[in-house]
C-alpha positions in Angstrom: 75.7 27.3 -77.0 73.2 27.6 -79.9 70.5 25.8 -77.9 70.7 28.5 -75.2 70.8 31.2 -77.9 67.7 29.7 -79.5 66.0 29.8 -76.1 67.0 33.5 -75.6 65.3 34.4 -78.9 62.1 32.6 -77.9 62.1 34.5 -74.6 62.5 37.7 -76.5 59.4 36.7 -78.5 61.2 36.4 -81.8 59.2 33.8 -83.8 61.8 31.1 -84.4 61.4 27.4 -84.9 63.5 24.3 -84.9 63.8 24.7 -88.7 65.6 28.1 -88.4 67.9 26.6 -85.7 68.8 23.7 -88.0 69.5 26.2 -90.8 71.9 28.1 -88.6 73.6 24.9 -87.5 74.0 23.8 -91.2 75.5 27.2 -92.0 77.9 27.0 -89.1 79.0 23.6 -90.3 79.9 25.2 -93.7 82.1 27.7 -91.8 80.0 30.7 -93.1 80.8 32.4 -89.9 84.0 31.6 -88.1 86.0 33.5 -85.5 84.0 36.7 -85.7 81.0 37.7 -83.6 80.0 40.3 -86.2 79.9 37.6 -88.9 77.9 35.3 -86.6 75.4 38.1 -85.8 74.7 38.6 -89.6 74.5 34.9 -90.3 72.2 34.3 -87.3 69.9 37.1 -88.1 69.7 35.9 -91.7 68.8 32.4 -90.7 66.6 33.1 -87.7 64.6 36.2 -88.6 62.1 35.9 -91.4 60.5 39.4 -91.0 62.3 42.7 -90.7 59.9 44.0 -88.1 61.6 41.5 -85.6 65.1 42.9 -86.2 64.9 45.1 -83.1 63.8 42.1 -80.9 66.6 40.0 -82.3 69.2 42.8 -81.7 68.1 43.1 -78.1 68.1 39.4 -77.5 71.5 39.0 -79.2 72.9 41.8 -77.1 71.5 40.3 -73.9 72.9 36.9 -74.7 76.4 38.0 -75.6 76.7 41.1 -73.5 74.9 40.2 -70.3 72.4 43.1 -70.6 69.7 43.3 -68.0 66.7 44.2 -70.1 65.5 40.6 -70.7 64.6 38.7 -67.5 65.8 35.2 -66.9 68.7 35.1 -69.3 71.8 33.5 -67.9 75.1 35.0 -69.1 76.9 33.0 -71.7 80.5 31.7 -71.4 81.9 32.6 -74.8 84.0 30.1 -76.7 87.7 30.7 -76.1 88.6 30.4 -79.8 86.0 33.0 -80.7 87.4 35.4 -78.2 91.0 34.9 -79.3 90.4 35.2 -83.0 88.1 38.3 -82.6 90.6 40.1 -80.4 93.7 39.3 -82.5 91.9 40.6 -85.6 91.7 44.0 -84.1 95.2 44.2 -82.5 97.7 46.8 -83.6 101.4 46.2 -82.8 101.1 48.8 -80.1 98.1 47.1 -78.5 99.8 43.7 -78.6 102.6 45.2 -76.6 100.1 46.6 -74.1 98.3 43.3 -73.7 101.6 41.8 -72.6 101.4 44.1 -69.5 98.5 41.9 -68.2 100.4 38.7 -68.8 99.6 38.2 -72.5 96.4 37.4 -74.4 95.9 34.0 -72.8 96.0 35.6 -69.4 93.6 38.3 -70.5 91.0 35.9 -71.8 91.4 33.6 -68.8 90.9 36.5 -66.4 87.9 37.8 -68.4 86.1 34.4 -68.3 87.0 34.0 -64.6 85.5 37.3 -63.6 82.3 36.6 -65.7 81.9 33.4 -63.7 82.5 35.1 -60.3 80.4 38.3 -60.9 76.8 38.0 -59.8 75.5 41.5 -60.7 76.0 44.6 -62.7 79.0 46.6 -61.4 79.6 50.4 -61.5 83.1 51.8 -61.0 86.0 50.0 -59.3 89.0 48.2 -60.6 88.1 44.5 -60.8 84.6 43.5 -62.0 83.1 43.6 -65.5 81.2 46.9 -65.4 81.2 50.6 -66.2 83.2 53.8 -65.3 86.0 52.0 -63.6 89.6 51.0 -64.2 89.0 47.3 -64.6 90.3 46.0 -68.0 86.8 44.6 -68.7 83.7 46.9 -69.3 83.1 50.3 -70.7 83.1 54.0 -69.9 86.3 53.8 -67.8 90.0 53.6 -68.3 92.4 50.7 -68.8 94.7 50.7 -71.9 94.6 46.9 -72.5 91.0 46.1 -71.8 88.0 44.4 -73.3 85.2 46.8 -73.9 81.7 45.3 -73.2 79.2 47.6 -74.9 78.3 51.2 -74.2 80.2 54.4 -74.9 83.9 54.7 -75.0 85.9 56.0 -72.0 89.3 57.6 -71.7 91.4 54.7 -73.0 91.3 52.2 -75.8 89.7 48.8 -75.9 90.5 45.5 -77.6 87.0 45.1 -79.1 83.9 47.2 -79.4 81.0 44.8 -78.9 78.1 46.9 -80.1 77.1 49.6 -82.5 74.5 52.2 -81.9 71.5 51.6 -84.2 68.1 53.3 -84.6 65.2 51.0 -84.2 62.1 50.5 -86.4 58.9 50.6 -84.4 57.3 47.3 -83.9 53.6 47.5 -85.1 52.8 44.1 -83.6 53.2 45.2 -80.0 50.1 44.5 -77.8 48.4 47.6 -76.6 48.4 47.8 -72.8 45.1 49.7 -72.7 42.3 50.2 -75.2 42.1 53.9 -74.2 44.7 54.8 -76.9 42.5 53.3 -79.6 39.5 55.0 -78.1 41.3 58.4 -78.2 42.3 57.9 -81.8 38.7 57.1 -82.8 37.9 60.7 -82.2 39.6 61.3 -85.6 37.3 59.5 -88.0 35.2 60.2 -91.0 33.4 57.1 -92.3 32.7 56.4 -96.0 31.8 53.4 -98.1 34.6 52.6 -100.6 35.4 49.6 -102.9 33.3 46.8 -104.2 29.7 46.2 -102.9 30.2 43.1 -100.8 28.2 43.7 -97.6 24.5 43.1 -97.1 22.4 46.3 -96.8 19.6 44.9 -94.6 17.4 47.9 -94.5 17.5 48.5 -98.3 17.0 44.7 -98.9 13.8 44.8 -96.8 12.5 47.9 -98.6 13.3 46.5 -102.0 11.8 43.1 -101.2 8.5 44.7 -100.0 8.3 46.8 -103.2 8.9 43.6 -105.2 5.8 41.9 -103.9 7.7 39.8 -101.4 10.2 38.4 -103.9 13.7 38.6 -102.3 15.8 41.4 -103.7 19.2 41.5 -102.0 21.0 44.8 -101.9 24.8 45.1 -101.2 26.9 48.0 -100.3 30.7 48.6 -99.9 32.3 48.1 -96.5 32.3 51.2 -94.3 35.8 52.5 -93.6 37.4 55.3 -91.7 38.2 57.6 -94.6 40.5 59.9 -92.7 44.0 60.1 -94.3 46.9 60.4 -91.9 50.7 61.1 -92.1 52.6 60.3 -89.0 56.2 61.2 -88.4 58.2 59.5 -85.6 61.4 60.9 -84.1 63.8 58.0 -83.4 67.1 57.6 -81.7 68.9 59.5 -79.0 66.7 61.1 -76.4 63.6 59.2 -77.8 65.0 55.8 -76.8 63.2 55.8 -73.4 59.8 56.3 -75.2 60.1 53.5 -77.7 57.5 51.3 -76.0 55.0 54.2 -75.8 55.6 55.0 -79.5 55.1 51.4 -80.5 51.8 51.3 -78.7 50.7 54.5 -80.5 52.0 53.1 -83.9 50.2 49.8 -83.4 46.9 51.5 -82.5 47.2 54.0 -85.5 47.7 51.1 -87.9 44.5 49.5 -86.6 42.4 52.6 -86.7 43.4 54.3 -89.9 43.1 52.6 -93.3 44.8 55.5 -95.0 48.0 55.8 -93.0 51.5 56.6 -94.1 54.4 56.7 -91.6 57.9 58.1 -91.7 60.9 58.5 -89.4 63.2 61.5 -88.7 65.8 62.3 -86.1 65.4 65.3 -83.8 63.9 67.8 -86.3 62.4 67.5 -89.8 64.9 68.3 -92.5 65.0 67.7 -96.3 64.5 63.9 -96.1 62.8 61.3 -94.0 62.8 57.5 -94.3 60.6 54.4 -93.6 63.3 51.8 -92.7 65.8 52.7 -90.0 68.2 49.9 -91.1 68.4 51.4 -94.5 68.0 55.1 -93.7 71.2 56.0 -95.6 70.2 54.2 -98.8 66.4 54.7 -99.0 65.6 58.3 -98.2 62.4 60.1 -99.1 62.7 63.8 -100.0 60.5 66.0 -97.8 59.9 68.2 -100.8 58.5 65.2 -102.8 56.4 64.2 -99.8 54.8 67.6 -99.5 53.8 67.6 -103.2 52.7 63.9 -103.2 50.1 64.1 -100.4 47.1 66.4 -100.6 46.4 69.1 -98.1 43.5 67.1 -96.5 45.9 64.6 -94.9 46.1 64.9 -91.1 49.7 65.3 -90.0 51.0 64.0 -86.7 54.5 64.5 -85.4 55.7 62.4 -82.5 58.9 63.5 -80.7 60.4 65.0 -77.6 61.5 68.1 -79.5 64.6 68.1 -77.3 67.9 69.1 -79.0 70.4 71.9 -79.4 68.7 75.1 -80.6 70.9 75.3 -83.7 69.4 72.0 -84.9 66.1 73.9 -85.4 67.3 77.3 -86.4 70.5 76.9 -88.5 71.4 75.4 -91.9 73.8 72.6 -91.3 72.4 72.1 -87.8 71.6 68.4 -88.3 73.8 66.2 -86.2 73.9 63.6 -89.0 74.7 65.6 -92.2 75.0 69.1 -93.6 71.4 70.1 -94.2 71.1 73.1 -96.6 67.9 74.5 -95.0 67.1 74.7 -91.3 64.5 72.5 -89.6 62.4 75.6 -88.9 62.0 76.2 -92.6 60.8 72.7 -93.2 58.4 72.8 -90.3 56.9 76.1 -91.7 56.4 74.4 -95.1 54.6 71.6 -93.4 52.2 73.9 -91.6 51.6 75.9 -94.8 50.9 72.8 -96.8 48.6 70.8 -94.5 45.5 72.2 -93.0 45.6 70.0 -89.9 48.9 69.3 -88.0 49.7 68.4 -84.4 52.8 67.5 -82.5 52.6 64.8 -79.7 55.4 65.1 -77.1 56.1 62.2 -74.7 57.9 64.6 -72.3 55.7 65.6 -69.3 54.2 68.9 -70.1 55.4 70.5 -66.8 59.0 70.2 -68.1 58.4 71.8 -71.5 59.5 75.3 -70.4 62.9 74.0 -69.4 63.9 73.0 -72.9 64.1 75.9 -75.4 63.6 73.7 -78.5 60.3 72.4 -77.2 59.1 76.0 -77.1 60.5 76.6 -80.6 58.7 73.6 -82.1 55.5 74.4 -80.2 55.5 77.8 -81.9 56.4 76.3 -85.3 53.5 73.9 -85.0 51.3 76.9 -84.3 50.8 76.0 -80.7 49.4 72.6 -81.6 51.7 70.6 -79.4 50.1 68.1 -77.0 51.5 65.7 -74.4 51.6 62.1 -75.4 49.0 61.1 -72.8 45.5 59.9 -73.1 44.2 63.4 -72.4 46.6 64.9 -74.8 45.7 62.4 -77.5 42.0 63.2 -77.1 42.6 66.9 -77.4 44.9 66.4 -80.5 42.4 64.2 -82.2 39.5 66.6 -81.5 41.5 69.4 -83.1 42.4 67.3 -86.2 38.7 66.3 -86.6 37.3 69.8 -86.8 
């Protein structure tokens, strides 16, 4: 089982080695995770992932291995150990649910039937009353109805389920993603202002030649600091919800920006800017950065870039308490206005196709709040945004 799991992580490009696999095996031998998929997930991630930026890849690989997701090619669905299934299900049973399970012939029959259908099923199934799928009445799957079922990921349906296999998480952007085209970097290079900073460690050939000539031919080497792009950038990424389809595009932009800008600070927010942002989505509840402090920390010459689809309920922009995550004291519109008043140069990059903007009221609202400096997240839109920021 763990050999196949190790192979799944390799296919998902999580940098794991035999050493990490042996560490996990040793931990399992010490019963550090027993009878709980959740405990195994935490233990496996601790042993196998050495850098937090690979958490998202690990999560997707783990989900694909244990939930038969379709987003990683070539992964064969796993036959889960029977004792794991039994212990995990029993841990979550109430007395009422135990009685309901008996309606299918008892727990042994439920597990046996679940494993049998996994073996028989050859593809994803939508609807119906037998296969492991979605929106049906089968006891296995999600989004449907069966009172004594096994939920396999996704949102809940009309009934209850024996076990919820996944939890919705926001994802940190992966800055190591390979850029599919150099054009993104080329577009970002429009925003540059070179200066020489730091210690003098590079040869200045022209000055060396002039100085040597003035010195009657005796070599007089002249050094200068390295030439860097001195532009300072703050970039804010909307994450979660409707932004999930644009993760890859945002990762490419993030990776290119980290390459092009020496002075770059990045932050995350959800839907609209409120009174705090964060830098680590896994710790967004514990490690928050007050937007008020951010405004006073960075000087007005920083270039500000917002990246988001600006698609939400109107009250999330206009009303105090409009945030879907907590009770914000001031509206998102107030915070956006403060940003435009503080920073001289600000743009909003929107991954939604521009022809659809008028169909979403909040896109129009945030376009106005950003002083009509919203651009589509395309190569052409990037070029126009960078040209505006560089003026």
